[in-house]
FIKE-296570 format. One record per atom (N, C-alpha, C): x, y, z. Coordinates in steps of 0.2 Angstrom, whole numbers, plus 5000, padded with zeros to 4 digits. Layout:
BEGIN
    xx    yy    zz
     X     Y     Z
...
This chain:
BEGIN
    xx    yy    zz
  5495  5069  4621
  5502  5072  4620
  5502  5076  4614
  5506  5082  4615
  5506  5087  4610
  5511  5085  4605
  5509  5086  4598
  5513  5085  4593
  5519  5090  4592
  5525  5088  4591
  5530  5093  4590
  5531  5094  4582
  5529  5099  4579
  5530  5100  4572
  5532  5107  4571
  5534  5108  4565
  5537  5115  4563
  5531  5119  4561
  5531  5125  4564
  5525  5130  4563
  5526  5134  4556
  5521  5134  4552
  5521  5138  4546
  5518  5145  4548
  5523  5150  4548
  5521  5156  4550
  5516  5160  4546
  5516  5158  4539
  5511  5161  4535
  5504  5159  4536
  5503  5152  4538
  5496  5149  4539
  5496  5147  4546
  5495  5151  4551
  5495  5149  4558
  5488  5145  4559
  5488  5140  4562
  5481  5137  4563
  5477  5141  4568
  5470  5140  4567
  5465  5144  4571
  5466  5141  4578
  5466  5135  4579
  5466  5132  4585
  5473  5130  4587
  5476  5132  4593
  5483  5130  4595
  5484  5123  4597
  5479  5119  4597
  5480  5112  4599
  5485  5108  4595
  5489  5105  4597
  5495  5102  4594
  5501  5106  4593
  5501  5112  4595
  5507  5116  4595
  5510  5116  4602
  5516  5116  4602
  5520  5117  4609
  5519  5124  4612
  5520  5124  4618
  5520  5131  4621
  5525  5136  4618
  5531  5133  4616
  5536  5138  4613
  5533  5140  4606
  5530  5136  4603
  5527  5138  4596
  5522  5143  4597
  5518  5142  4602
  5512  5147  4603
  5515  5154  4605
  5521  5153  4609
  5524  5159  4612
  5527  5163  4606
  5531  5159  4601
  5534  5163  4595
  5528  5166  4591
  5523  5162  4590
  5518  5164  4586
  5514  5171  4589
  5514  5171  4595
  5511  5176  4599
  5515  5183  4598
  5522  5182  4599
  5527  5187  4598
  5526  5190  4591
  5526  5185  4586
  5526  5187  4579
  5520  5191  4577
  5514  5188  4580
  5508  5192  4579
  5508  5198  4582
  5511  5199  4588
  5511  5205  4592
  5515  5210  4588
  5521  5208  4585
  5525  5213  4581
  5521  5215  4575
  5518  5211  4572
  5514  5212  4566
  5508  5217  4567
  5505  5216  4573
  5499  5220  4575
  5502  5227  4577
  5508  5228  4580
  5511  5234  4582
  5513  5238  4575
  5515  5234  4571
  5517  5237  4564
  5511  5240  4560
  5506  5235  4561
  5500  5237  4557
  5497  5244  4560
  5497  5244  4567
  5494  5250  4571
  5498  5256  4569
  5505  5255  4569
  5509  5261  4567
  5508  5263  4560
  5507  5259  4555
  5506  5260  4548
  5499  5264  4548
  5494  5261  4551
  5487  5264  4551
  5488  5271  4554
  5491  5272  4559
  5492  5279  4562
  5495  5284  4557
  5501  5281  4554
  5504  5286  4549
  5500  5287  4543
  5496  5282  4541
  5492  5283  4535
  5486  5288  4537
  5483  5287  4543
  5478  5292  4545
  5481  5299  4546
  5487  5300  4548
  5490  5306  4549
  5491  5310  4543
  5494  5306  4538
  5495  5309  4531
  5489  5311  4528
  5484  5306  4528
  5477  5307  4525
  5474  5313  4528
  5474  5314  4535
  5471  5319  4538
  5474  5326  4536
  5481  5326  4536
  5484  5332  4534
  5483  5334  4526
  5483  5329  4522
  5482  5330  4515
  5475  5332  4514
  5470  5329  4518
  5463  5331  4517
  5462  5339  4519
  5465  5341  4525
  5465  5348  4527
  5468  5352  4522
  5474  5350  4519
  5477  5355  4514
  5473  5355  4508
  5470  5350  4506
  5465  5350  4500
  5459  5354  4501
  5456  5353  4507
  5450  5358  4508
  5452  5365  4509
  5458  5366  4512
  5460  5373  4512
  5462  5376  4505
  5465  5372  4501
  5467  5375  4494
  5460  5375  4490
  5456  5371  4491
  5449  5371  4487
  5446  5378  4489
  5445  5379  4496
  5442  5385  4498
  5445  5391  4496
  5452  5391  4496
  5456  5397  4494
  5455  5398  4487
  5455  5393  4483
  5454  5394  4475
  5447  5396  4474
  5442  5394  4477
  5435  5396  4476
  5435  5403  4478
  5437  5406  4483
  5437  5413  4485
  5441  5417  4480
  5447  5415  4479
  5451  5419  4474
  5448  5419  4467
  5445  5414  4465
  5442  5414  4458
  5436  5418  4458
  5432  5418  4464
  5426  5422  4464
  5428  5430  4464
  5432  5431  4469
  5434  5438  4470
  5438  5441  4464
  5442  5437  4460
  5446  5439  4455
  5441  5440  4449
  5436  5436  4448
  5432  5437  4442
  5428  5444  4443
  5425  5445  4449
  5421  5451  4451
  5426  5457  4450
  5432  5456  4453
  5437  5462  4453
  5438  5464  4446
  5440  5459  4442
  5442  5460  4435
  5436  5463  4431
  5430  5460  4432
  5424  5463  4428
  5423  5470  4430
  5423  5472  4437
  5422  5479  4439
  5428  5483  4436
  5434  5481  4437
  5440  5485  4435
  5439  5486  4427
  5438  5481  4423
  5437  5482  4416
  5431  5487  4414
  5426  5486  4418
  5420  5491  4416
  5422  5498  4418
  5426  5499  4424
  5428  5506  4425
  5433  5508  4421
  5438  5504  4419
  5443  5506  4414
  5439  5508  4407
  5435  5504  4405
  5431  5505  4398
  5427  5512  4399
  5424  5513  4404
  5420  5519  4405
  5424  5525  4405
  5430  5525  4409
  5434  5530  4409
  5437  5532  4402
  5439  5526  4399
  5443  5527  4392
  5438  5529  4387
  5431  5527  4387
  5426  5529  4383
  5425  5537  4384
  5424  5539  4390
  5423  5546  4391
  5429  5550  4389
  5435  5548  4390
  5441  5552  4389
  5442  5553  4381
  5441  5547  4377
  5441  5548  4370
  5436  5552  4367
  5430  5551  4370
  5424  5555  4367
  5425  5563  4369
  5427  5564  4375
  5429  5571  4377
  5434  5574  4373
  5439  5570  4371
  5445  5572  4367
  5442  5574  4360
  5438  5570  4357
  5435  5571  4351
  5431  5578  4351
  5427  5579  4356
  5423  5585  4356
  5427  5591  4358
  5432  5590  4362
  5437  5595  4363
  5440  5598  4357
  5442  5593  4353
  5446  5595  4346
  5441  5599  4342
  5435  5597  4341
  5430  5600  4337
  5429  5607  4340
  5428  5608  4347
  5427  5614  4350
  5433  5619  4348
  5439  5617  4349
  5445  5621  4348
  5445  5623  4340
  5443  5618  4336
  5443  5619  4329
  5438  5625  4327
  5432  5624  4330
  5427  5629  4329
  5428  5636  4332
  5432  5636  4337
  5434  5642  4340
  5439  5645  4336
  5443  5641  4333
  5448  5644  4328
  5445  5647  4322
  5440  5643  4319
  5436  5646  4314
  5433  5652  4315
  5430  5653  4321
  5426  5659  4323
  5431  5665  4323
  5437  5664  4326
  5442  5669  4327
  5446  5671  4320
  5448  5666  4316
  5452  5667  4310
  5448  5666  4303
  5442  5664  4304
  5438  5664  4298
  5436  5656  4296
  5431  5655  4293
  5429  5649  4290
  5432  5647  4284
  5434  5641  4282
  5437  5639  4276
  5432  5639  4270
  5426  5641  4271
  5421  5641  4266
  5416  5646  4268
  5410  5646  4265
  5404  5650  4267
  5403  5650  4275
  5402  5656  4278
  5401  5656  4285
  5394  5653  4287
  5389  5654  4283
  5383  5652  4284
  5382  5644  4285
  5387  5641  4281
  5387  5633  4281
  5390  5631  4287
  5396  5634  4290
  5399  5632  4296
  5396  5634  4302
  5391  5639  4301
  5388  5641  4307
  5381  5637  4308
  5379  5633  4304
  5373  5629  4304
  5375  5623  4309
  5370  5621  4313
  5370  5616  4318
  5371  5609  4315
  5368  5608  4309
  5369  5601  4306
  5376  5600  4304
  5380  5605  4302
  5387  5604  4300
  5391  5603  4306
  5390  5607  4312
  5393  5606  4318
  5392  5599  4321
  5386  5597  4321
  5384  5590  4323
  5387  5585  4319
  5387  5585  4313
  5390  5580  4308
  5398  5580  4310
  5401  5586  4310
  5408  5586  4312
  5410  5583  4319
  5406  5584  4324
  5406  5581  4330
  5406  5573  4330
  5401  5571  4326
  5400  5564  4325
  5406  5561  4321
  5408  5564  4316
  5414  5561  4312
  5420  5561  4317
  5421  5566  4321
  5427  5566  4325
  5426  5561  4331
  5420  5560  4333
  5419  5555  4338
  5420  5548  4335
  5418  5547  4329
  5419  5540  4326
  5427  5539  4325
  5430  5544  4322
  5438  5544  4321
  5441  5542  4328
  5439  5546  4333
  5443  5545  4340
  5441  5538  4342
  5435  5535  4341
  5433  5529  4343
  5437  5523  4339
  5438  5524  4333
  5442  5520  4329
  5449  5520  4332
  5452  5526  4334
  5458  5526  4337
  5459  5523  4343
  5453  5524  4347
  5453  5521  4354
  5453  5513  4353
  5449  5511  4348
  5449  5503  4347
  5456  5501  4345
  5459  5504  4341
  5466  5502  4339
  5471  5502  4344
  5470  5508  4349
  5475  5509  4354
  5474  5503  4360
  5467  5501  4361
  5466  5497  4367
  5466  5490  4364
  5466  5488  4358
  5466  5481  4356
  5473  5478  4355
  5478  5483  4356
  5485  5480  4355
  5488  5478  4362
């Protein structure tokens, strides 16, 4: 004969012997509800995890490509800008010396003509002007 006792839902026995059919039925319904809830929670968790993983992988790939492209673009851009800037400042320095020497040839030298007509003096003035324009370029581009 089956024992009629109250079922402890937290610790259901492994073997249903001693439980009434009504107790087994209630336990089955409770177990079925908990199983359905567990399946629903598992599905929701896997869905969120899948979406999060896809987003993370996409973001990681995008960051990798952007970082790689940005570094290369920045290096190329900076090198081109520095090359153009260096050429422009150097050209401006030599242009100033050329205009100055053309003025000296037209209106006269501020000293002995043989000194200003020597290539050493012209080269030295070109070097000093290039250095002065280089310092100006450094001051201009460092701010």
